[in-house]
C-alpha positions as CSV (number, residue, x, y, z in Angstrom):
1,M,0.0,0.0,0.0
2,I,1.0,3.6,-0.6
3,Y,0.4,6.2,2.1
4,T,-0.1,10.0,2.0
5,K,0.5,12.6,4.7
6,L,-2.5,14.7,5.3
7,G,-1.0,18.2,5.2
8,N,0.6,19.2,8.4
9,T,-1.6,17.0,10.6
10,G,0.9,14.2,11.2
11,L,-1.7,11.7,9.9
12,E,-0.8,9.2,7.1
13,V,-3.6,7.6,5.2
14,S,-3.6,4.8,2.7
15,R,-3.8,6.1,-0.9
16,I,-6.9,3.8,-1.1
17,C,-9.7,4.5,1.3
18,L,-12.5,2.0,2.0
19,G,-15.9,3.6,1.1
20,T,-18.8,2.0,3.0
21,M,-22.0,3.4,1.7
22,T,-23.2,0.0,0.4
23,F,-23.2,-1.4,4.0
24,G,-26.8,-1.8,5.1
25,E,-28.3,-1.6,1.6
26,Q,-26.3,-3.9,-0.7
27,N,-24.1,-5.5,1.9
28,T,-25.1,-7.3,5.0
29,E,-23.3,-6.8,8.4
30,K,-21.3,-10.0,7.9
31,E,-20.2,-8.9,4.4
32,A,-19.3,-5.5,5.7
33,H,-17.1,-7.0,8.4
34,E,-15.5,-9.3,5.8
35,Q,-14.7,-6.2,3.6
36,L,-13.3,-4.3,6.6
37,D,-11.1,-7.2,7.7
38,Y,-9.7,-7.7,4.2
39,A,-9.1,-4.0,3.6
40,I,-7.1,-3.7,6.9
41,D,-5.1,-6.8,6.0
42,A,-4.3,-5.2,2.6
43,G,-2.8,-2.1,4.3
44,I,-5.8,0.2,4.1
45,N,-6.0,2.3,7.3
46,F,-8.6,4.8,6.1
47,I,-12.4,4.2,6.4
48,D,-15.1,6.7,5.2
49,T,-18.7,6.8,6.2
50,A,-21.6,9.3,6.9
51,E,-24.6,9.6,9.1
52,L,-26.7,9.4,5.9
53,Y,-25.5,6.1,4.8
54,S,-26.3,3.6,3.4
55,V,-27.1,5.0,-0.1
56,P,-29.6,5.8,-1.4
57,G,-30.8,7.5,1.7
58,R,-33.8,5.9,3.3
59,K,-35.3,6.2,6.8
60,E,-35.2,2.5,7.2
61,T,-31.5,2.2,6.6
62,Q,-30.2,5.5,7.8
63,G,-27.2,5.0,10.1
64,S,-26.9,1.3,9.2
65,T,-23.4,1.8,7.7
66,E,-22.0,3.4,10.9
67,R,-23.6,0.7,13.0
68,Y,-22.0,-2.1,11.0
69,I,-18.6,-0.4,11.3
70,G,-19.2,0.1,15.0
71,T,-19.9,-3.6,15.7
72,W,-16.7,-4.4,13.8
73,L,-14.6,-1.7,15.5
74,K,-15.7,-2.3,19.1
75,D,-13.7,-5.5,19.5
76,R,-10.5,-4.2,17.8
77,K,-7.4,-3.1,19.7
78,D,-6.0,-0.9,17.0
79,R,-8.4,2.0,16.9
80,D,-5.5,4.4,17.1
81,K,-4.1,3.0,13.9
82,I,-7.4,3.5,11.9
83,I,-8.3,6.8,10.3
84,L,-12.0,7.0,10.6
85,A,-14.0,9.8,8.8
86,S,-17.7,10.5,8.8
87,K,-20.0,13.3,7.7
88,I,-22.9,15.5,8.9
89,A,-25.7,15.9,6.4
90,G,-26.7,19.3,5.1
91,P,-30.1,20.7,4.3
92,N,-32.3,18.5,2.2
93,P,-36.1,18.4,2.5
94,G,-36.3,14.7,1.8
95,L,-33.9,13.8,4.6
96,T,-35.4,15.4,7.6
97,Y,-35.9,12.0,9.2
98,I,-32.2,12.2,10.0
99,R,-32.4,15.4,12.0
100,N,-34.6,18.4,11.8
101,P,-33.4,21.0,11.0
102,L,-30.6,19.8,8.9
103,N,-28.0,22.5,9.4
104,F,-24.5,23.1,10.8
105,S,-25.6,25.0,13.9
106,K,-23.9,24.2,17.2
107,E,-26.9,22.2,18.4
108,Q,-27.1,20.1,15.2
109,L,-23.4,19.5,15.0
110,N,-23.5,18.1,18.5
111,I,-26.5,16.0,17.9
112,A,-25.2,14.6,14.6
113,L,-21.7,13.9,15.9
114,D,-22.9,12.2,19.1
115,G,-25.2,10.0,17.0
116,S,-22.3,9.0,14.7
117,L,-20.0,8.3,17.6
118,K,-22.6,6.2,19.3
119,R,-23.3,4.1,16.2
120,L,-19.6,3.8,15.5
121,Q,-18.8,2.8,19.1
122,T,-15.8,5.1,19.3
123,D,-15.0,8.2,21.3
124,Y,-13.7,10.3,18.4
125,L,-13.5,10.8,14.7
126,D,-10.2,11.5,12.9
127,I,-12.0,13.6,10.2
128,Y,-15.5,15.1,10.5
129,Q,-16.9,16.4,7.2
130,L,-19.7,18.7,6.1
131,H,-21.4,16.4,3.7
132,W,-22.7,19.2,1.4
133,P,-23.1,23.0,1.9
134,E,-26.1,24.7,3.5
135,R,-26.3,27.1,0.6
136,K,-27.5,26.1,-2.8
137,V,-24.6,25.0,-5.1
138,N,-24.1,23.2,-8.3
139,S,-23.5,19.6,-7.1
140,F,-24.9,16.2,-7.5
141,G,-25.1,16.3,-11.3
142,K,-25.3,20.0,-11.9
143,L,-22.5,21.6,-13.9
144,G,-23.4,25.3,-13.9
145,Y,-24.2,27.4,-10.8
146,E,-27.6,29.1,-10.9
147,Y,-28.1,32.0,-8.4
148,D,-31.4,32.0,-6.5
149,E,-32.2,35.6,-5.5
150,N,-34.8,34.3,-3.0
151,E,-32.3,32.0,-1.2
152,K,-32.5,32.6,2.5
153,W,-29.0,31.4,3.4
154,Q,-26.7,33.9,5.2
155,D,-23.0,33.7,5.6
156,N,-22.3,31.5,8.7
157,F,-18.8,30.3,7.9
158,L,-17.2,31.8,11.0
159,D,-19.9,30.3,13.3
160,I,-19.3,26.8,11.8
161,L,-15.6,27.3,12.3
162,H,-16.1,28.1,16.0
163,H,-18.4,25.2,16.5
164,L,-16.0,22.7,14.9
165,N,-13.1,24.1,17.0
166,E,-15.1,23.4,20.1
167,L,-15.6,19.8,19.0
168,I,-11.8,19.6,18.4
169,K,-11.1,21.0,21.9
170,Q,-13.5,18.5,23.4
171,G,-11.6,15.7,21.7
172,K,-14.6,14.4,19.8
173,I,-12.9,15.1,16.4
174,R,-9.3,15.6,15.5
175,H,-9.7,17.4,12.2
176,W,-12.5,18.5,9.8
177,G,-13.1,18.5,6.1
178,L,-15.5,19.5,3.4
179,S,-17.5,17.6,0.8
180,N,-19.3,18.5,-2.4
181,E,-18.0,22.0,-1.9
182,T,-17.2,24.7,-4.5
183,P,-14.0,26.8,-4.9
184,W,-15.8,29.8,-3.4
185,G,-16.8,27.8,-0.4
186,V,-13.4,26.3,0.2
187,M,-11.6,29.6,0.0
188,N,-14.1,31.3,2.3
189,F,-13.6,28.7,5.0
190,I,-9.8,28.8,4.6
191,R,-9.6,32.6,4.6
192,K,-11.9,33.0,7.6
193,A,-10.1,30.3,9.6
194,E,-6.7,32.0,9.0
195,Q,-8.1,35.4,9.9
196,S,-9.5,34.0,13.2
197,G,-6.8,31.6,14.1
198,L,-9.2,28.6,13.8
199,P,-8.5,25.2,12.4
200,K,-8.7,25.0,8.6
201,P,-10.3,22.2,6.7
202,I,-7.7,19.5,5.8
203,T,-9.6,17.6,3.1
204,I,-12.3,18.0,0.5
205,Q,-14.3,15.0,-0.6
206,N,-15.8,15.6,-4.1
207,P,-16.5,13.3,-7.0
208,Y,-13.7,12.6,-9.4
209,N,-13.4,10.1,-12.1
210,L,-12.8,9.8,-15.9
211,L,-16.3,11.0,-16.5
212,N,-16.2,13.8,-14.1
213,R,-13.0,15.8,-13.8
214,T,-14.6,19.1,-12.9
215,F,-12.4,19.2,-9.7
216,E,-9.5,20.1,-12.0
217,I,-11.2,23.4,-13.2
218,G,-11.0,25.4,-10.0
219,L,-10.5,23.2,-7.0
220,S,-7.3,21.5,-8.1
221,E,-5.2,24.7,-7.8
222,I,-6.7,25.4,-4.4
223,S,-6.1,21.9,-3.3
224,I,-2.4,22.1,-4.1
225,R,-1.6,25.6,-3.1
226,E,-3.7,25.5,0.1
227,N,-2.7,22.0,1.1
228,I,-6.2,20.6,1.2
229,G,-6.2,17.3,-0.5
230,L,-8.9,15.6,-2.5
231,L,-10.6,12.5,-1.1
232,A,-12.1,11.3,-4.4
233,Y,-15.5,9.6,-4.3
234,S,-17.2,7.7,-7.1
235,P,-13.8,7.0,-8.9
236,M,-15.6,4.2,-10.7
237,A,-18.7,6.2,-11.6
238,F,-21.1,3.8,-9.8
239,G,-19.2,0.9,-11.5
240,L,-19.9,2.2,-15.0
241,L,-16.2,2.4,-15.8
242,S,-15.7,-1.3,-14.9
243,G,-17.2,-2.4,-18.2
244,K,-19.8,-4.6,-16.6
245,Y,-22.7,-2.5,-17.9
246,H,-21.3,-2.7,-21.4
247,D,-20.7,-6.4,-21.5
248,G,-23.9,-7.2,-19.5
249,S,-22.2,-8.9,-16.5
250,D,-23.5,-8.3,-13.0
251,V,-25.9,-5.6,-14.2
252,K,-29.0,-6.8,-12.3
253,N,-27.6,-6.1,-8.9
254,S,-25.6,-3.0,-9.9
255,R,-26.2,0.5,-8.4
256,I,-27.3,2.2,-11.6
257,T,-29.9,-0.5,-12.2
258,L,-31.1,-0.8,-8.6
259,F,-31.3,2.9,-7.9
260,P,-32.6,4.8,-11.0
261,K,-33.3,7.9,-8.8
262,L,-29.5,8.5,-8.7
263,P,-29.2,9.5,-12.4
264,R,-25.7,11.1,-12.6
265,Y,-24.2,8.1,-14.5
266,S,-27.3,6.8,-16.3
267,S,-27.5,8.9,-19.5
268,K,-26.7,7.6,-23.0
269,I,-23.8,10.1,-23.5
270,V,-22.2,9.0,-20.2
271,F,-22.6,5.4,-21.2
272,D,-21.0,6.0,-24.7
273,V,-18.1,8.0,-23.3
274,A,-17.4,5.4,-20.7
275,E,-17.2,2.9,-23.5
276,L,-14.4,4.9,-25.0
277,Y,-12.4,4.6,-21.8
278,I,-13.1,0.9,-21.5
279,E,-11.8,0.4,-25.1
280,I,-8.6,2.2,-24.1
281,A,-8.1,-0.1,-21.1
282,R,-8.6,-3.2,-23.2
283,K,-6.3,-2.0,-25.9
284,Y,-3.5,-1.9,-23.4
285,D,-4.5,-5.1,-21.6
286,L,-5.7,-3.3,-18.5
287,N,-8.7,-4.2,-16.4
288,P,-11.1,-1.2,-17.1
289,A,-11.9,-0.9,-13.4
290,Q,-8.2,-0.8,-12.4
291,M,-7.3,1.7,-15.1
292,A,-10.1,4.0,-14.0
293,L,-8.9,3.8,-10.4
294,A,-5.2,4.0,-11.3
295,F,-5.8,7.2,-13.3
296,V,-7.3,8.8,-10.1
297,N,-4.4,7.6,-8.1
298,T,-1.9,9.5,-10.3
299,R,-3.5,13.0,-9.6
300,P,-1.2,15.4,-7.8
301,F,-4.0,16.8,-5.7
302,L,-5.3,13.4,-4.5
303,W,-4.7,12.3,-1.0
304,S,-6.9,9.2,-1.0
305,N,-9.1,7.4,-3.5
306,I,-12.4,6.2,-2.0
307,I,-13.3,2.8,-3.4
308,G,-16.4,0.8,-2.8
309,A,-17.5,-2.7,-3.7
310,T,-20.4,-5.0,-3.2
311,S,-18.4,-8.3,-3.5
312,M,-15.0,-9.4,-2.2
313,E,-14.0,-10.1,-5.8
314,Q,-14.6,-6.4,-6.7
315,L,-12.9,-5.3,-3.6
316,K,-9.7,-7.2,-4.3
317,I,-9.6,-5.9,-7.9
318,N,-10.1,-2.4,-6.8
319,I,-7.4,-2.5,-4.1
320,Q,-4.9,-4.0,-6.6
321,S,-5.3,-0.8,-8.7
322,I,-2.7,0.8,-6.4
323,H,0.0,-1.3,-8.2
324,I,-1.2,-0.5,-11.8
325,T,0.8,1.9,-14.0
326,I,-1.0,3.2,-17.0
327,P,1.2,3.4,-20.1
328,E,2.0,6.9,-21.3
329,E,0.3,6.2,-24.7
330,A,-2.9,5.2,-22.9
331,I,-2.8,8.4,-20.9
332,K,-2.5,10.4,-24.1
333,E,-5.6,8.6,-25.5
334,I,-7.5,9.3,-22.2
335,E,-6.7,13.0,-22.5
336,E,-8.0,13.0,-26.1
337,V,-11.3,11.5,-25.0
338,Q,-11.5,14.1,-22.3
339,K,-10.9,17.0,-24.7
340,L,-13.7,15.8,-27.0
341,N,-16.1,14.6,-24.3
342,S,-15.3,16.5,-21.2
343,N,-17.1,15.8,-18.0
344,P,-20.4,14.3,-19.2
345,A,-21.3,13.3,-15.6
346,P,-20.7,16.3,-13.4
């Protein structure tokens, strides 16, 4: 395994992070524990979850992922060697069964974090992330930002920074990060933290894959210059880049088929562009899934690549991507596809 230092924190995380959002929906508790055991044995020391999970968000399964991790974690003696990250959900009218109101006030941060810690059966989180902004932004499939003059959000960046700092002082979290955030949001948090002498975000968890490289447009420079690394989620685009949808294998139980209300990767243009990348992989005798992951692993702004799997076979293939080197000629062909078909799945 390869490890990355998280800025100036002293933490080192595996370049591959185990994503867990299938636990409780597509994976049973036993299967979750099997994945966790295998990942740790393979050198992964970084686990990512959220109070929302499993995905798609449903009242019946909310918190199940954290509970499964908790029943695995409680009997281990190596908690100090595991980097555990979770997230607090932001505003969403369809998710008020989680908490109400869904915001980042002091009260709600305490309620959300205490709930996560209880389910995870741990006293602290290494990284606590704001799952998505309170304000309206272009995320979850939206490429362009549309300003809403009737939006009621007011700047509360400084309040959030103070609340998070209190949680750090209490020992409940060690560091904090952002997710599904924009360049404007990241720089506001960083600037106000510096001006006030408060802890800055250390990570940003946004989507990044061959079909969605929008992180490169504005956030990549911020990531490198401000030392806030990317935790890339959906590096396989819901499995679309594995080739299984194109060759018809394992499609019945795949996420795009099971959850049509998550449409980011289900359009024809996305399917067609994915096929071009799959053809490149096969031309160079690469496993398409491993090529997709290996490409993400090469990015200079990446700190960890969040993989997910519903089977042990998939998990083993995905973890092995850390050892894959993509030929330079293949990289050139990937870039040609990106120029002609850039970011069809923002």
